[in-house]
N, C-alpha and C positions, 0 to 999 in steps of 0.2 A: 715361255714353256718350262715347269720343274725340271730339273735334270733327273734322267732316272738311271738307274740302276742296271746294266745287263749281267748275264752270267755267260761263263764259256765253260764248258762241260769238257774234258779233256778225256775219250775212252779210249780204252785197248780191248782189243780183239786177240786174244790169245788160242793158235790153230793147235788144232792134234797133231800127233805123231806124223800124219799122213802128209801133212801139211805144213810140215815143221820151219820151212822157210818163208811160209807167207803168215804178215803181220803187219797189223795197219794200226794207227793211231789219228781215230776218228774224231775231231771236232766239232760239237754239237753247240750252234750258239742259239742260244733260249734266248725272247727279249722281255718273257714275265716267267715266273715261274705258277703262277695263280689261273686258275679257271674255271668259269662258269658252268655250272650242271649243261651238259650235252653241247660242249664246246671242242671243236676242231682245233687246237691250235695247231702255230706253227714253230718251225726251227731250220735254221740254216744250217748247211754242214761244209765239210772239208776234212778230206784224206790224206792223211801222209802216208804214204810206205815206207816201215822202219825194218820189213822183213830182208833177205837176200837173194828175192826170185819178182821180177815185174809182175802187179797185181792188173787182172782184165777190167777194166770198166768201162758202160757204154758211153759212146761217143757222144749222145744228147745226153743233158739234164733230163727231159721225160722218158726217157727210155731210162734209164737210172732208175727215176724216179717209181717208173713203172714195173720194171723187172727184178729189180737188184735192191731196193729198199724197203724195208719195213719196220714197224715200232710193236714190240712184242710183250709180254705180259712175262715176268719174270718166270713162270711155271711152261715158257715157249708159245701160249695160246696165240695163234696165227690164223688172222683173215686171208681174203682171198687177195692177191695184188689187187693195185686201184685200178688198173685197166679192165678189170671183170671177175667172173665168175670162174677162175684156172685156177693153175698150182702159180706157183713159183718157178719150178720146173718146165713149166709150157711157156709163162711168160719169157722166162731166160733163154729158152730154146727160139722163139719165135723173133728176138735183138739178133740172133745168130743166123737164121734162116729166112730171111727178106733180101738181106745182099752182105755178100762178104766184107769184113773190115766195122764193124758194127762195134766193135770192141775197138780198146785204144787201151796199151800196156800203159799202166803208168809205172817209171822207171822207178829204182831203190834209191831212197831218199828224197824221193819229189812228194811236191803235195799237189793237190787238185782241188778246187775251189768251186762248187757245184753253183750256178747262178741261173737267175731269168723265170723263178717259178719257187714257188711255195715248197714246203715239206710237211706234211701234216702230222703232228702227232697222235693218231686215231686213237679213241677210247678202246683201251684193251683190259679196263678194271670194273668192278663197281665204281661208281661216282661216292668218292668218300676225301674226308679231310685231307688225308694222304694218299697216294698212289703212286707205285713205282713201275717203269719201263723201262724196258732195253733196247736201242738202237740196232739194228743189223742189217748189215749186207750180204747179200749174197751172190755165191762168186762160181755155181753150179754146183753139182753132182754131191746135193743134201749137203755144204756145207757154210755154214754160217760166219763171218766177222762178228761178233757180239759185243756190245759196252757193256757199261759196269752199269748197277743203274740209275736211272733217273728220275728225279722224286717232284712231282708235282701235286700242288695243292689245291683243293677243291674250295672253293669261298660261295660265300651268298654276297653277291654284292652290295655296296650302301645305296644304290640307285641306277635306275634302268631310265632314258631316256631316247623316245620314238622320236626320229631324226626327219627320214621320207622314205619312200616307197619307192623301190628301182626295179629293174629288169624286166621283160614279156610280157605282155597281159596273159599269157595263161603258166608263168612261173615267176610272180612276182614274189621281191623280198624287202623284208624292212632294216632299213640302216637305223641302229641303236648305239647310244653313249653310254657305257658300261663304266661308271666309276666305281673303283676298288681303293680305300684310305685314300692315298695321295697319288695314284692314279687315274686318270680315266682315257678307257677305249673307244673306238667307233669299231664296230661290229654291222655283220650285215648277219641278219636270223631268217629263215627259211619261216615259210609260211605254208599253211595245209593245201593239199596240191590232192585233188580225186583224180585226178587223168595220171599222178604219180604213185596213187595211193599212199599218200606221204602227211604222216601227225602234223609235222613244220616243229618248229621248236630248236633246232640245232642252229649254233652260232658259229660264226667264222670271224675269227681275231682278223684285221685288218690293219689297224696303225694306231700310234698314239693320238692324243689330242690333248691340248691346254683341258686345266679345269674347269674355268670358269668360262670360255669363251662360250659363244652361239655357234654354231655348228649349221650351217646353209649347205644345200642341196642343187645341183640345178644341171639339166640334160648336157653333155659336150657336143657330139657327135650325131645324137638321134639316135644311136643303137647302143652300144654296148659301154661309152665312155661318159662318167658325170664329174663336173667339176665343182669341188668342195670345197668349203669355205672356211677355215677356223677361226674366228675373228678376222685380221683382213691380210692372211697368210690363205692363200688356195692350193690345192694340189690335185690331179686327175686321179679319178679311180679307173678301174677296170672294171666293169661285172662278169663275173662266171669266173673270175679266176684271182676274184679277194687281194690287189696288187693294185701298188700304189705307181704309176708309171711315170710320176713326174712329179716332184713337190720337194720341199725341206727334207732336209736331213732328218729334221726331230720329228717329222712326219715319214719318212721314206726310210725308216731303220732296215729296211732289209737288203734296200739299195745300196744305201751307204757302208754296209758292213760287206758286202760281197766287193764292191769295187776297192775297199779298202783291204779286203784279206787278199784280195786279186792280185793288187800290186804287191804286197810283201809276199805272197806265194812263189812268183818271178823272179822276185830279187833273189831270195833263198834258192830257187830252183836253178837259176843261172849261175848259184856261187857252190852247187854242189854238182853242177855240171864240169863247172871249170877246177872243181879238185879233182874230179874222177878223167879230164884231159890230162893232168899233169901226174896221174901214177904211169910208169914206166909199163 
């Protein structure tokens, strides 16, 4: 498989005067910067506290995604949280409401890597050759840590190949391989669904695949897992979450990044704690 270049964007959220001691360096890992029309691209994230006060973040990755993380247009256009048609204040309060201790502080100088799921770069601007967004983290009381702009390029792919149909009978989706220049990515593409009143045609990127190998798919557990073959190399795909749960680092780019970035963060955090312990 041809080596692919990945992009890391370092983002700083600057707090207003009231929150002058709250600041974070938000590291956004994108695995490609181009999207096809109606694509929900994904990214990974790590947050470093560079302020002078702890930052409260949801304990679980799912709660963080549903109640604190958002993609916004540069004019602050904001949709509902992924969890449903509620406000971010309501989603944030739900994390607090169900059980005490659902937040945990990120100490000053330390980094947290969020893993276990994809974060979607949802459409917040009309599809165009160049689109810009920002990633925002909500800390309650109408306060956001905003990133600098992220640039995404809308493209017309060189080709799109049907691979297989997956999913339940009442919600099938197609797996397709999309090629653009020197890259080829596997996607899940939603199909029209009368029950959900969905027109279909939304694309969710899964993983990079080789440029020339035949992609084959077979059921793995009879439910939501599928075994995907890229030539002679296989991986396990979980439908519904559009993630690779088992596979080589060349395919499971999200898992590889999370594993390596977490190891680095743990080493850095240990050094921060050691230095704090030495201060009288």
